[in-house]
mmCIF file of the N, C-alpha and C atoms, coordinates in Angstrom:
data_MODEL
# 
_entry.id   MODEL 
# 
loop_
_atom_site.group_PDB 
_atom_site.id 
_atom_site.type_symbol 
_atom_site.label_atom_id 
_atom_site.label_alt_id 
_atom_site.label_comp_id 
_atom_site.label_asym_id 
_atom_site.label_entity_id 
_atom_site.label_seq_id 
_atom_site.pdbx_PDB_ins_code 
_atom_site.Cartn_x 
_atom_site.Cartn_y 
_atom_site.Cartn_z 
_atom_site.occupancy 
_atom_site.B_iso_or_equiv 
_atom_site.pdbx_formal_charge 
_atom_site.auth_seq_id 
_atom_site.auth_comp_id 
_atom_site.auth_asym_id 
_atom_site.auth_atom_id 
_atom_site.pdbx_PDB_model_num 
ATOM 1   N N  . MET A 1 1  ? -86.621 71.314  -13.823 1.00 0.00 ? 1  MET A N  1 
ATOM 2   C CA . MET A 1 1  ? -87.232 72.626  -13.800 1.00 0.00 ? 1  MET A CA 1 
ATOM 3   C C  . MET A 1 1  ? -86.175 73.625  -13.299 1.00 0.00 ? 1  MET A C  1 
ATOM 4   N N  . PRO A 1 2  ? -85.913 74.697  -14.037 1.00 0.00 ? 2  PRO A N  1 
ATOM 5   C CA . PRO A 1 2  ? -84.895 75.668  -13.618 1.00 0.00 ? 2  PRO A CA 1 
ATOM 6   C C  . PRO A 1 2  ? -85.335 76.465  -12.396 1.00 0.00 ? 2  PRO A C  1 
ATOM 7   N N  . GLN A 1 3  ? -84.329 76.898  -11.632 1.00 0.00 ? 3  GLN A N  1 
ATOM 8   C CA . GLN A 1 3  ? -84.618 77.707  -10.450 1.00 0.00 ? 3  GLN A CA 1 
ATOM 9   C C  . GLN A 1 3  ? -85.092 79.087  -10.871 1.00 0.00 ? 3  GLN A C  1 
ATOM 10  N N  . SER A 1 4  ? -85.956 79.660  -10.064 1.00 0.00 ? 4  SER A N  1 
ATOM 11  C CA . SER A 1 4  ? -86.390 81.027  -10.354 1.00 0.00 ? 4  SER A CA 1 
ATOM 12  C C  . SER A 1 4  ? -85.301 81.999  -9.916  1.00 0.00 ? 4  SER A C  1 
ATOM 13  N N  . ASP A 1 5  ? -85.401 83.219  -10.386 1.00 0.00 ? 5  ASP A N  1 
ATOM 14  C CA . ASP A 1 5  ? -84.408 84.235  -10.034 1.00 0.00 ? 5  ASP A CA 1 
ATOM 15  C C  . ASP A 1 5  ? -84.428 84.546  -8.543  1.00 0.00 ? 5  ASP A C  1 
ATOM 16  N N  . ASP A 1 6  ? -85.606 84.481  -7.928  1.00 0.00 ? 6  ASP A N  1 
ATOM 17  C CA . ASP A 1 6  ? -85.691 84.755  -6.494  1.00 0.00 ? 6  ASP A CA 1 
ATOM 18  C C  . ASP A 1 6  ? -84.926 83.712  -5.688  1.00 0.00 ? 6  ASP A C  1 
ATOM 19  N N  . ASP A 1 7  ? -85.040 82.453  -6.086  1.00 0.00 ? 7  ASP A N  1 
ATOM 20  C CA . ASP A 1 7  ? -84.308 81.397  -5.386  1.00 0.00 ? 7  ASP A CA 1 
ATOM 21  C C  . ASP A 1 7  ? -82.800 81.585  -5.527  1.00 0.00 ? 7  ASP A C  1 
ATOM 22  N N  . ARG A 1 8  ? -82.368 81.992  -6.700  1.00 0.00 ? 8  ARG A N  1 
ATOM 23  C CA . ARG A 1 8  ? -80.938 82.230  -6.908  1.00 0.00 ? 8  ARG A CA 1 
ATOM 24  C C  . ARG A 1 8  ? -80.441 83.383  -6.047  1.00 0.00 ? 8  ARG A C  1 
ATOM 25  N N  . LEU A 1 9  ? -81.245 84.439  -5.949  1.00 0.00 ? 9  LEU A N  1 
ATOM 26  C CA . LEU A 1 9  ? -80.849 85.578  -5.117  1.00 0.00 ? 9  LEU A CA 1 
ATOM 27  C C  . LEU A 1 9  ? -80.785 85.199  -3.644  1.00 0.00 ? 9  LEU A C  1 
ATOM 28  N N  . VAL A 1 10 ? -81.728 84.389  -3.196  1.00 0.00 ? 10 VAL A N  1 
ATOM 29  C CA . VAL A 1 10 ? -81.722 83.934  -1.804  1.00 0.00 ? 10 VAL A CA 1 
ATOM 30  C C  . VAL A 1 10 ? -80.489 83.067  -1.548  1.00 0.00 ? 10 VAL A C  1 
ATOM 31  N N  . ASP A 1 11 ? -80.160 82.186  -2.485  1.00 0.00 ? 11 ASP A N  1 
ATOM 32  C CA . ASP A 1 11 ? -78.960 81.352  -2.342  1.00 0.00 ? 11 ASP A CA 1 
ATOM 33  C C  . ASP A 1 11 ? -77.696 82.203  -2.321  1.00 0.00 ? 11 ASP A C  1 
ATOM 34  N N  . LEU A 1 12 ? -77.643 83.211  -3.184  1.00 0.00 ? 12 LEU A N  1 
ATOM 35  C CA . LEU A 1 12 ? -76.485 84.099  -3.227  1.00 0.00 ? 12 LEU A CA 1 
ATOM 36  C C  . LEU A 1 12 ? -76.337 84.875  -1.921  1.00 0.00 ? 12 LEU A C  1 
ATOM 37  N N  . ALA A 1 13 ? -77.449 85.370  -1.388  1.00 0.00 ? 13 ALA A N  1 
ATOM 38  C CA . ALA A 1 13 ? -77.405 86.113  -0.124  1.00 0.00 ? 13 ALA A CA 1 
ATOM 39  C C  . ALA A 1 13 ? -76.969 85.210  1.029   1.00 0.00 ? 13 ALA A C  1 
ATOM 40  N N  . ALA A 1 14 ? -77.445 83.976  1.043   1.00 0.00 ? 14 ALA A N  1 
ATOM 41  C CA . ALA A 1 14 ? -77.053 83.045  2.105   1.00 0.00 ? 14 ALA A CA 1 
ATOM 42  C C  . ALA A 1 14 ? -75.571 82.706  2.012   1.00 0.00 ? 14 ALA A C  1 
ATOM 43  N N  . ARG A 1 15 ? -75.067 82.516  0.800   1.00 0.00 ? 15 ARG A N  1 
ATOM 44  C CA . ARG A 1 15 ? -73.651 82.208  0.631   1.00 0.00 ? 15 ARG A CA 1 
ATOM 45  C C  . ARG A 1 15 ? -72.781 83.394  1.038   1.00 0.00 ? 15 ARG A C  1 
ATOM 46  N N  . LEU A 1 16 ? -73.223 84.606  0.694   1.00 0.00 ? 16 LEU A N  1 
ATOM 47  C CA . LEU A 1 16 ? -72.484 85.805  1.084   1.00 0.00 ? 16 LEU A CA 1 
ATOM 48  C C  . LEU A 1 16 ? -72.473 85.963  2.603   1.00 0.00 ? 16 LEU A C  1 
ATOM 49  N N  . GLU A 1 17 ? -73.591 85.710  3.239   1.00 0.00 ? 17 GLU A N  1 
ATOM 50  C CA . GLU A 1 17 ? -73.671 85.799  4.701   1.00 0.00 ? 17 GLU A CA 1 
ATOM 51  C C  . GLU A 1 17 ? -72.743 84.780  5.353   1.00 0.00 ? 17 GLU A C  1 
ATOM 52  N N  . HIS A 1 18 ? -72.631 83.616  4.762   1.00 0.00 ? 18 HIS A N  1 
ATOM 53  C CA . HIS A 1 18 ? -71.764 82.570  5.313   1.00 0.00 ? 18 HIS A CA 1 
ATOM 54  C C  . HIS A 1 18 ? -70.285 82.907  5.123   1.00 0.00 ? 18 HIS A C  1 
ATOM 55  N N  . GLU A 1 19 ? -69.919 83.438  3.933   1.00 0.00 ? 19 GLU A N  1 
ATOM 56  C CA . GLU A 1 19 ? -68.516 83.698  3.627   1.00 0.00 ? 19 GLU A CA 1 
ATOM 57  C C  . GLU A 1 19 ? -67.975 84.947  4.312   1.00 0.00 ? 19 GLU A C  1 
ATOM 58  N N  . ASP A 1 20 ? -68.760 86.011  4.366   1.00 0.00 ? 20 ASP A N  1 
ATOM 59  C CA . ASP A 1 20 ? -68.282 87.271  4.946   1.00 0.00 ? 20 ASP A CA 1 
ATOM 60  C C  . ASP A 1 20 ? -69.437 87.971  5.657   1.00 0.00 ? 20 ASP A C  1 
ATOM 61  N N  . PRO A 1 21 ? -69.729 87.574  6.912   1.00 0.00 ? 21 PRO A N  1 
ATOM 62  C CA . PRO A 1 21 ? -70.890 88.137  7.612   1.00 0.00 ? 21 PRO A CA 1 
ATOM 63  C C  . PRO A 1 21 ? -70.793 89.645  7.835   1.00 0.00 ? 21 PRO A C  1 
ATOM 64  N N  . ARG A 1 22 ? -69.587 90.150  8.065   1.00 0.00 ? 22 ARG A N  1 
ATOM 65  C CA . ARG A 1 22 ? -69.441 91.594  8.295   1.00 0.00 ? 22 ARG A CA 1 
ATOM 66  C C  . ARG A 1 22 ? -69.843 92.387  7.049   1.00 0.00 ? 22 ARG A C  1 
ATOM 67  N N  . PHE A 1 23 ? -69.418 91.928  5.887   1.00 0.00 ? 23 PHE A N  1 
ATOM 68  C CA . PHE A 1 23 ? -69.762 92.595  4.634   1.00 0.00 ? 23 PHE A CA 1 
ATOM 69  C C  . PHE A 1 23 ? -71.262 92.502  4.369   1.00 0.00 ? 23 PHE A C  1 
ATOM 70  N N  . ALA A 1 24 ? -71.857 91.335  4.638   1.00 0.00 ? 24 ALA A N  1 
ATOM 71  C CA . ALA A 1 24 ? -73.293 91.160  4.409   1.00 0.00 ? 24 ALA A CA 1 
ATOM 72  C C  . ALA A 1 24 ? -74.111 92.062  5.329   1.00 0.00 ? 24 ALA A C  1 
ATOM 73  N N  . ARG A 1 25 ? -73.706 92.177  6.598   1.00 0.00 ? 25 ARG A N  1 
ATOM 74  C CA . ARG A 1 25 ? -74.431 93.069  7.518   1.00 0.00 ? 25 ARG A CA 1 
ATOM 75  C C  . ARG A 1 25 ? -74.323 94.516  7.079   1.00 0.00 ? 25 ARG A C  1 
ATOM 76  N N  . SER A 1 26 ? -73.145 94.904  6.621   1.00 0.00 ? 26 SER A N  1 
ATOM 77  C CA . SER A 1 26 ? -72.973 96.294  6.207   1.00 0.00 ? 26 SER A CA 1 
ATOM 78  C C  . SER A 1 26 ? -73.780 96.599  4.947   1.00 0.00 ? 26 SER A C  1 
ATOM 79  N N  . LEU A 1 27 ? -73.927 95.635  4.051   1.00 0.00 ? 27 LEU A N  1 
ATOM 80  C CA . LEU A 1 27 ? -74.781 95.850  2.886   1.00 0.00 ? 27 LEU A CA 1 
ATOM 81  C C  . LEU A 1 27 ? -76.236 96.002  3.299   1.00 0.00 ? 27 LEU A C  1 
ATOM 82  N N  . ALA A 1 28 ? -76.652 95.244  4.305   1.00 0.00 ? 28 ALA A N  1 
ATOM 83  C CA . ALA A 1 28 ? -78.035 95.326  4.763   1.00 0.00 ? 28 ALA A CA 1 
ATOM 84  C C  . ALA A 1 28 ? -78.342 96.682  5.386   1.00 0.00 ? 28 ALA A C  1 
ATOM 85  N N  . THR A 1 29 ? -77.352 97.298  6.035   1.00 0.00 ? 29 THR A N  1 
ATOM 86  C CA . THR A 1 29 ? -77.587 98.607  6.651   1.00 0.00 ? 29 THR A CA 1 
ATOM 87  C C  . THR A 1 29 ? -77.435 99.746  5.659   1.00 0.00 ? 29 THR A C  1 
ATOM 88  N N  . GLY A 1 30 ? -76.915 99.463  4.476   1.00 0.00 ? 30 GLY A N  1 
ATOM 89  C CA . GLY A 1 30 ? -76.769 100.502 3.468   1.00 0.00 ? 30 GLY A CA 1 
ATOM 90  C C  . GLY A 1 30 ? -75.438 101.226 3.500   1.00 0.00 ? 30 GLY A C  1 
ATOM 91  N N  . ARG A 1 31 ? -74.522 100.781 4.345   1.00 0.00 ? 31 ARG A N  1 
ATOM 92  C CA . ARG A 1 31 ? -73.185 101.383 4.420   1.00 0.00 ? 31 ARG A CA 1 
ATOM 93  C C  . ARG A 1 31 ? -72.147 100.286 4.216   1.00 0.00 ? 31 ARG A C  1 
ATOM 94  N N  . PRO A 1 32 ? -71.890 99.927  2.970   1.00 0.00 ? 32 PRO A N  1 
ATOM 95  C CA . PRO A 1 32 ? -71.001 98.788  2.722   1.00 0.00 ? 32 PRO A CA 1 
ATOM 96  C C  . PRO A 1 32 ? -69.559 99.048  3.136   1.00 0.00 ? 32 PRO A C  1 
ATOM 97  N N  . THR A 1 33 ? -68.933 98.009  3.642   1.00 0.00 ? 33 THR A N  1 
ATOM 98  C CA . THR A 1 33 ? -67.511 98.031  3.964   1.00 0.00 ? 33 THR A CA 1 
ATOM 99  C C  . THR A 1 33 ? -66.773 97.221  2.903   1.00 0.00 ? 33 THR A C  1 
ATOM 100 N N  . ARG A 1 34 ? -65.471 97.209  3.006   1.00 0.00 ? 34 ARG A N  1 
ATOM 101 C CA . ARG A 1 34 ? -64.693 96.419  2.061   1.00 0.00 ? 34 ARG A CA 1 
ATOM 102 C C  . ARG A 1 34 ? -64.916 94.934  2.313   1.00 0.00 ? 34 ARG A C  1 
ATOM 103 N N  . PRO A 1 35 ? -64.971 94.141  1.258   1.00 0.00 ? 35 PRO A N  1 
ATOM 104 C CA . PRO A 1 35 ? -65.030 92.694  1.453   1.00 0.00 ? 35 PRO A CA 1 
ATOM 105 C C  . PRO A 1 35 ? -63.743 92.192  2.105   1.00 0.00 ? 35 PRO A C  1 
ATOM 106 N N  . ARG A 1 36 ? -63.797 91.006  2.639   1.00 0.00 ? 36 ARG A N  1 
ATOM 107 C CA . ARG A 1 36 ? -62.680 90.425  3.382   1.00 0.00 ? 36 ARG A CA 1 
ATOM 108 C C  . ARG A 1 36 ? -61.396 90.378  2.557   1.00 0.00 ? 36 ARG A C  1 
ATOM 109 N N  . GLU A 1 37 ? -61.524 90.154  1.265   1.00 0.00 ? 37 GLU A N  1 
ATOM 110 C CA . GLU A 1 37 ? -60.333 90.049  0.421   1.00 0.00 ? 37 GLU A CA 1 
ATOM 111 C C  . GLU A 1 37 ? -59.548 91.352  0.370   1.00 0.00 ? 37 GLU A C  1 
ATOM 112 N N  . TYR A 1 38 ? -60.213 92.479  0.599   1.00 0.00 ? 38 TYR A N  1 
ATOM 113 C CA . TYR A 1 38 ? -59.564 93.784  0.471   1.00 0.00 ? 38 TYR A CA 1 
ATOM 114 C C  . TYR A 1 38 ? -59.226 94.425  1.810   1.00 0.00 ? 38 TYR A C  1 
ATOM 115 N N  . ARG A 1 39 ? -59.495 93.742  2.900   1.00 0.00 ? 39 ARG A N  1 
ATOM 116 C CA . ARG A 1 39 ? -59.127 94.263  4.221   1.00 0.00 ? 39 ARG A CA 1 
ATOM 117 C C  . ARG A 1 39 ? -57.744 93.746  4.563   1.00 0.00 ? 39 ARG A C  1 
ATOM 118 N N  . ARG A 1 40 ? -56.782 94.646  4.598   1.00 0.00 ? 40 ARG A N  1 
ATOM 119 C CA . ARG A 1 40 ? -55.400 94.225  4.813   1.00 0.00 ? 40 ARG A CA 1 
ATOM 120 C C  . ARG A 1 40 ? -54.758 94.919  6.005   1.00 0.00 ? 40 ARG A C  1 
ATOM 121 N N  . THR A 1 41 ? -55.546 95.427  6.919   1.00 0.00 ? 41 THR A N  1 
ATOM 122 C CA . THR A 1 41 ? -54.989 96.138  8.066   1.00 0.00 ? 41 THR A CA 1 
ATOM 123 C C  . THR A 1 41 ? -54.098 95.226  8.896   1.00 0.00 ? 41 THR A C  1 
ATOM 124 N N  . SER A 1 42 ? -54.554 94.021  9.166   1.00 0.00 ? 42 SER A N  1 
ATOM 125 C CA . SER A 1 42 ? -53.746 93.107  9.979   1.00 0.00 ? 42 SER A CA 1 
ATOM 126 C C  . SER A 1 42 ? -52.458 92.718  9.255   1.00 0.00 ? 42 SER A C  1 
ATOM 127 N N  . ALA A 1 43 ? -52.506 92.625  7.934   1.00 0.00 ? 43 ALA A N  1 
ATOM 128 C CA . ALA A 1 43 ? -51.297 92.294  7.179   1.00 0.00 ? 43 ALA A CA 1 
ATOM 129 C C  . ALA A 1 43 ? -50.261 93.400  7.316   1.00 0.00 ? 43 ALA A C  1 
ATOM 130 N N  . TRP A 1 44 ? -50.715 94.650  7.305   1.00 0.00 ? 44 TRP A N  1 
ATOM 131 C CA . TRP A 1 44 ? -49.774 95.766  7.488   1.00 0.00 ? 44 TRP A CA 1 
ATOM 132 C C  . TRP A 1 44 ? -49.152 95.720  8.880   1.00 0.00 ? 44 TRP A C  1 
ATOM 133 N N  . TRP A 1 45 ? -49.948 95.371  9.891   1.00 0.00 ? 45 TRP A N  1 
ATOM 134 C CA . TRP A 1 45 ? -49.408 95.279  11.252  1.00 0.00 ? 45 TRP A CA 1 
ATOM 135 C C  . TRP A 1 45 ? -48.375 94.162  11.353  1.00 0.00 ? 45 TRP A C  1 
ATOM 136 N N  . VAL A 1 46 ? -48.638 93.042  10.703  1.00 0.00 ? 46 VAL A N  1 
ATOM 137 C CA . VAL A 1 46 ? -47.666 91.938  10.710  1.00 0.00 ? 46 VAL A CA 1 
ATOM 138 C C  . VAL A 1 46 ? -46.368 92.385  10.053  1.00 0.00 ? 46 VAL A C  1 
ATOM 139 N N  . LEU A 1 47 ? -46.471 93.113  8.947   1.00 0.00 ? 47 LEU A N  1 
ATOM 140 C CA . LEU A 1 47 ? -45.276 93.602  8.260   1.00 0.00 ? 47 LEU A CA 1 
ATOM 141 C C  . LEU A 1 47 ? -44.507 94.593  9.130   1.00 0.00 ? 47 LEU A C  1 
ATOM 142 N N  . ILE A 1 48 ? -45.206 95.498  9.800   1.00 0.00 ? 48 ILE A N  1 
ATOM 143 C CA . ILE A 1 48 ? -44.545 96.483  10.669  1.00 0.00 ? 48 ILE A CA 1 
ATOM 144 C C  . ILE A 1 48 ? -43.834 95.791  11.827  1.00 0.00 ? 48 ILE A C  1 
ATOM 145 N N  . VAL A 1 49 ? -44.501 94.819  12.444  1.00 0.00 ? 49 VAL A N  1 
ATOM 146 C CA . VAL A 1 49 ? -43.878 94.083  13.550  1.00 0.00 ? 49 VAL A CA 1 
ATOM 147 C C  . VAL A 1 49 ? -42.656 93.317  13.053  1.00 0.00 ? 49 VAL A C  1 
ATOM 148 N N  . GLY A 1 50 ? -42.775 92.693  11.890  1.00 0.00 ? 50 GLY A N  1 
ATOM 149 C CA . GLY A 1 50 ? -41.640 91.957  11.333  1.00 0.00 ? 50 GLY A CA 1 
ATOM 150 C C  . GLY A 1 50 ? -40.455 92.854  11.031  1.00 0.00 ? 50 GLY A C  1 
ATOM 151 N N  . LEU A 1 51 ? -40.719 94.023  10.459  1.00 0.00 ? 51 LEU A N  1 
ATOM 152 C CA . LEU A 1 51 ? -39.623 94.954  10.187  1.00 0.00 ? 51 LEU A CA 1 
ATOM 153 C C  . LEU A 1 51 ? -39.015 95.492  11.480  1.00 0.00 ? 51 LEU A C  1 
ATOM 154 N N  . GLY A 1 52 ? -39.860 95.697  12.495  1.00 0.00 ? 52 GLY A N  1 
ATOM 155 C CA . GLY A 1 52 ? -39.342 96.114  13.800  1.00 0.00 ? 52 GLY A CA 1 
ATOM 156 C C  . GLY A 1 52 ? -38.442 95.059  14.413  1.00 0.00 ? 52 GLY A C  1 
ATOM 157 N N  . MET A 1 53 ? -38.854 93.798  14.289  1.00 0.00 ? 53 MET A N  1 
ATOM 158 C CA . MET A 1 53 ? -38.015 92.713  14.794  1.00 0.00 ? 53 MET A CA 1 
ATOM 159 C C  . MET A 1 53 ? -36.701 92.635  14.024  1.00 0.00 ? 53 MET A C  1 
ATOM 160 N N  . LEU A 1 54 ? -36.762 92.864  12.721  1.00 0.00 ? 54 LEU A N  1 
ATOM 161 C CA . LEU A 1 54 ? -35.554 92.829  11.902  1.00 0.00 ? 54 LEU A CA 1 
ATOM 162 C C  . LEU A 1 54 ? -34.586 93.937  12.302  1.00 0.00 ? 54 LEU A C  1 
ATOM 163 N N  . VAL A 1 55 ? -35.100 95.141  12.481  1.00 0.00 ? 55 VAL A N  1 
ATOM 164 C CA . VAL A 1 55 ? -34.247 96.265  12.889  1.00 0.00 ? 55 VAL A CA 1 
ATOM 165 C C  . VAL A 1 55 ? -33.675 96.018  14.280  1.00 0.00 ? 55 VAL A C  1 
ATOM 166 N N  . ALA A 1 56 ? -34.512 95.517  15.191  1.00 0.00 ? 56 ALA A N  1 
ATOM 167 C CA . ALA A 1 56 ? -34.027 95.230  16.541  1.00 0.00 ? 56 ALA A CA 1 
ATOM 168 C C  . ALA A 1 56 ? -32.949 94.147  16.514  1.00 0.00 ? 56 ALA A C  1 
ATOM 169 N N  . GLY A 1 57 ? -33.109 93.159  15.649  1.00 0.00 ? 57 GLY A N  1 
ATOM 170 C CA . GLY A 1 57 ? -32.098 92.116  15.534  1.00 0.00 ? 57 GLY A CA 1 
ATOM 171 C C  . GLY A 1 57 ? -30.798 92.622  14.954  1.00 0.00 ? 57 GLY A C  1 
ATOM 172 N N  . ILE A 1 58 ? -30.870 93.640  14.093  1.00 0.00 ? 58 ILE A N  1 
ATOM 173 C CA . ILE A 1 58 ? -29.651 94.223  13.535  1.00 0.00 ? 58 ILE A CA 1 
ATOM 174 C C  . ILE A 1 58 ? -28.966 95.108  14.568  1.00 0.00 ? 58 ILE A C  1 
ATOM 175 N N  . VAL A 1 59 ? -29.760 95.890  15.317  1.00 0.00 ? 59 VAL A N  1 
ATOM 176 C CA . VAL A 1 59 ? -29.188 96.784  16.336  1.00 0.00 ? 59 VAL A CA 1 
ATOM 177 C C  . VAL A 1 59 ? -28.540 95.971  17.448  1.00 0.00 ? 59 VAL A C  1 
ATOM 178 N N  . VAL A 1 60 ? -29.266 94.992  17.955  1.00 0.00 ? 60 VAL A N  1 
ATOM 179 C CA . VAL A 1 60 ? -28.723 94.083  18.968  1.00 0.00 ? 60 VAL A CA 1 
ATOM 180 C C  . VAL A 1 60 ? -28.326 92.828  18.188  1.00 0.00 ? 60 VAL A C  1 
ATOM 181 N N  . PRO A 1 61 ? -27.074 92.625  17.916  1.00 0.00 ? 61 PRO A N  1 
ATOM 182 C CA . PRO A 1 61 ? -26.687 91.548  16.997  1.00 0.00 ? 61 PRO A CA 1 
ATOM 183 C C  . PRO A 1 61 ? -27.182 90.177  17.472  1.00 0.00 ? 61 PRO A C  1 
ATOM 184 N N  . ASP A 1 62 ? -28.391 89.853  17.062  1.00 0.00 ? 62 ASP A N  1 
ATOM 185 C CA . ASP A 1 62 ? -29.005 88.590  17.468  1.00 0.00 ? 62 ASP A CA 1 
ATOM 186 C C  . ASP A 1 62 ? -29.559 87.911  16.216  1.00 0.00 ? 62 ASP A C  1 
ATOM 187 N N  . GLY A 1 63 ? -28.933 86.831  15.822  1.00 0.00 ? 63 GLY A N  1 
ATOM 188 C CA . GLY A 1 63 ? -29.317 86.136  14.600  1.00 0.00 ? 63 GLY A CA 1 
ATOM 189 C C  . GLY A 1 63 ? -30.722 85.579  14.634  1.00 0.00 ? 63 GLY A C  1 
ATOM 190 N N  . LEU A 1 64 ? -31.151 85.098  15.803  1.00 0.00 ? 64 LEU A N  1 
ATOM 191 C CA . LEU A 1 64 ? -32.490 84.538  15.912  1.00 0.00 ? 64 LEU A CA 1 
ATOM 192 C C  . LEU A 1 64 ? -33.551 85.613  15.711  1.00 0.00 ? 64 LEU A C  1 
ATOM 193 N N  . LEU A 1 65 ? -33.315 86.797  16.252  1.00 0.00 ? 65 LEU A N  1 
ATOM 194 C CA . LEU A 1 65 ? -34.259 87.905  16.089  1.00 0.00 ? 65 LEU A CA 1 
ATOM 195 C C  . LEU A 1 65 ? -34.284 88.383  14.635  1.00 0.00 ? 65 LEU A C  1 
ATOM 196 N N  . ILE A 1 66 ? -33.129 88.392  13.994  1.00 0.00 ? 66 ILE A N  1 
ATOM 197 C CA . ILE A 1 66 ? -33.081 88.762  12.572  1.00 0.00 ? 66 ILE A CA 1 
ATOM 198 C C  . ILE A 1 66 ? -33.864 87.746  11.741  1.00 0.00 ? 66 ILE A C  1 
ATOM 199 N N  . ALA A 1 67 ? -33.661 86.474  12.017  1.00 0.00 ? 67 ALA A N  1 
ATOM 200 C CA . ALA A 1 67 ? -34.369 85.428  11.268  1.00 0.00 ? 67 ALA A CA 1 
ATOM 201 C C  . ALA A 1 67 ? -35.876 85.513  11.494  1.00 0.00 ? 67 ALA A C  1 
ATOM 202 N N  . ALA A 1 68 ? -36.276 85.728  12.746  1.00 0.00 ? 68 ALA A N  1 
ATOM 203 C CA . ALA A 1 68 ? -37.705 85.849  13.037  1.00 0.00 ? 68 ALA A CA 1 
ATOM 204 C C  . ALA A 1 68 ? -38.292 87.079  12.352  1.00 0.00 ? 68 ALA A C  1 
ATOM 205 N N  . GLY A 1 69 ? -37.534 88.174  12.330  1.00 0.00 ? 69 GLY A N  1 
ATOM 206 C CA . GLY A 1 69 ? -37.999 89.378  11.645  1.00 0.00 ? 69 GLY A CA 1 
ATOM 207 C C  . GLY A 1 69 ? -38.145 89.166  10.152  1.00 0.00 ? 69 GLY A C  1 
ATOM 208 N N  . LEU A 1 70 ? -37.200 88.453  9.550   1.00 0.00 ? 70 LEU A N  1 
ATOM 209 C CA . LEU A 1 70 ? -37.293 88.168  8.116   1.00 0.00 ? 70 LEU A CA 1 
ATOM 210 C C  . LEU A 1 70 ? -38.493 87.285  7.798   1.00 0.00 ? 70 LEU A C  1 
ATOM 211 N N  . VAL A 1 71 ? -38.711 86.273  8.617   1.00 0.00 ? 71 VAL A N  1 
ATOM 212 C CA . VAL A 1 71 ? -39.847 85.376  8.387   1.00 0.00 ? 71 VAL A CA 1 
ATOM 213 C C  . VAL A 1 71 ? -41.161 86.119  8.572   1.00 0.00 ? 71 VAL A C  1 
ATOM 214 N N  . THR A 1 72 ? -41.273 86.906  9.639   1.00 0.00 ? 72 THR A N  1 
ATOM 215 C CA . THR A 1 72 ? -42.503 87.651  9.895   1.00 0.00 ? 72 THR A CA 1 
ATOM 216 C C  . THR A 1 72 ? -42.752 88.685  8.803   1.00 0.00 ? 72 THR A C  1 
ATOM 217 N N  . SER A 1 73 ? -41.708 89.354  8.350   1.00 0.00 ? 73 SER A N  1 
ATOM 218 C CA . SER A 1 73 ? -41.863 90.317  7.256   1.00 0.00 ? 73 SER A CA 1 
ATOM 219 C C  . SER A 1 73 ? -42.306 89.620  5.975   1.00 0.00 ? 73 SER A C  1 
ATOM 220 N N  . GLY A 1 74 ? -41.757 88.457  5.716   1.00 0.00 ? 74 GLY A N  1 
ATOM 221 C CA . GLY A 1 74 ? -42.173 87.694  4.541   1.00 0.00 ? 74 GLY A CA 1 
ATOM 222 C C  . GLY A 1 74 ? -43.629 87.285  4.606   1.00 0.00 ? 74 GLY A C  1 
ATOM 223 N N  . ILE A 1 75 ? -44.079 86.899  5.787   1.00 0.00 ? 75 ILE A N  1 
ATOM 224 C CA . ILE A 1 75 ? -45.490 86.554  5.961   1.00 0.00 ? 75 ILE A CA 1 
ATOM 225 C C  . ILE A 1 75 ? -46.358 87.782  5.718   1.00 0.00 ? 75 ILE A C  1 
ATOM 226 N N  . GLY A 1 76 ? -45.941 88.933  6.250   1.00 0.00 ? 76 GLY A N  1 
ATOM 227 C CA . GLY A 1 76 ? -46.708 90.164  6.050   1.00 0.00 ? 76 GLY A CA 1 
ATOM 228 C C  . GLY A 1 76 ? -46.804 90.553  4.588   1.00 0.00 ? 76 GLY A C  1 
ATOM 229 N N  . VAL A 1 77 ? -45.693 90.445  3.863   1.00 0.00 ? 77 VAL A N  1 
ATOM 230 C CA . VAL A 1 77 ? -45.713 90.775  2.431   1.00 0.00 ? 77 VAL A CA 1 
ATOM 231 C C  . VAL A 1 77 ? -46.612 89.809  1.681   1.00 0.00 ? 77 VAL A C  1 
ATOM 232 N N  . GLN A 1 78 ? -46.563 88.543  2.044   1.00 0.00 ? 78 GLN A N  1 
ATOM 233 C CA . GLN A 1 78 ? -47.415 87.551  1.391   1.00 0.00 ? 78 GLN A CA 1 
ATOM 234 C C  . GLN A 1 78 ? -48.890 87.836  1.656   1.00 0.00 ? 78 GLN A C  1 
ATOM 235 N N  . LEU A 1 79 ? -49.233 88.304  2.847   1.00 0.00 ? 79 LEU A N  1 
ATOM 236 C CA . LEU A 1 79 ? -50.622 88.628  3.162   1.00 0.00 ? 79 LEU A CA 1 
ATOM 237 C C  . LEU A 1 79 ? -51.095 89.873  2.420   1.00 0.00 ? 79 LEU A C  1 
ATOM 238 N N  . ILE A 1 80 ? -50.197 90.825  2.194   1.00 0.00 ? 80 ILE A N  1 
ATOM 239 C CA . ILE A 1 80 ? -50.586 92.055  1.500   1.00 0.00 ? 80 ILE A CA 1 
ATOM 240 C C  . ILE A 1 80 ? -50.801 91.793  0.022   1.00 0.00 ? 80 ILE A C  1 
ATOM 241 N N  . ASP A 1 81 ? -49.933 90.995  -0.582  1.00 0.00 ? 81 ASP A N  1 
ATOM 242 C CA . ASP A 1 81 ? -50.019 90.722  -2.014  1.00 0.00 ? 81 ASP A CA 1 
ATOM 243 C C  . ASP A 1 81 ? -51.083 89.663  -2.266  1.00 0.00 ? 81 ASP A C  1 
ATOM 244 N N  . PRO A 1 82 ? -52.125 89.986  -3.039  1.00 0.00 ? 82 PRO A N  1 
ATOM 245 C CA . PRO A 1 82 ? -53.195 88.995  -3.254  1.00 0.00 ? 82 PRO A CA 1 
ATOM 246 C C  . PRO A 1 82 ? -52.731 87.893  -4.073  1.00 0.00 ? 82 PRO A C  1 
# 
């Protein structure tokens, strides 16, 4: 026996609540926010910190700081690019 449309909607709402509770709550209040896939604020901060470490490593000739800055910047770019 096929599921009714109401059961499918309830399952969809439960899955959405489980995957992204912040987005589901905002939909319930009528003021939707961006889904988790499109929130990249933390990725931008990681990129900024990584570039800061890279510049600091170049100014103060420190290879370890340059390497850490390059790795952190790479992580930030990877997080920004879907």
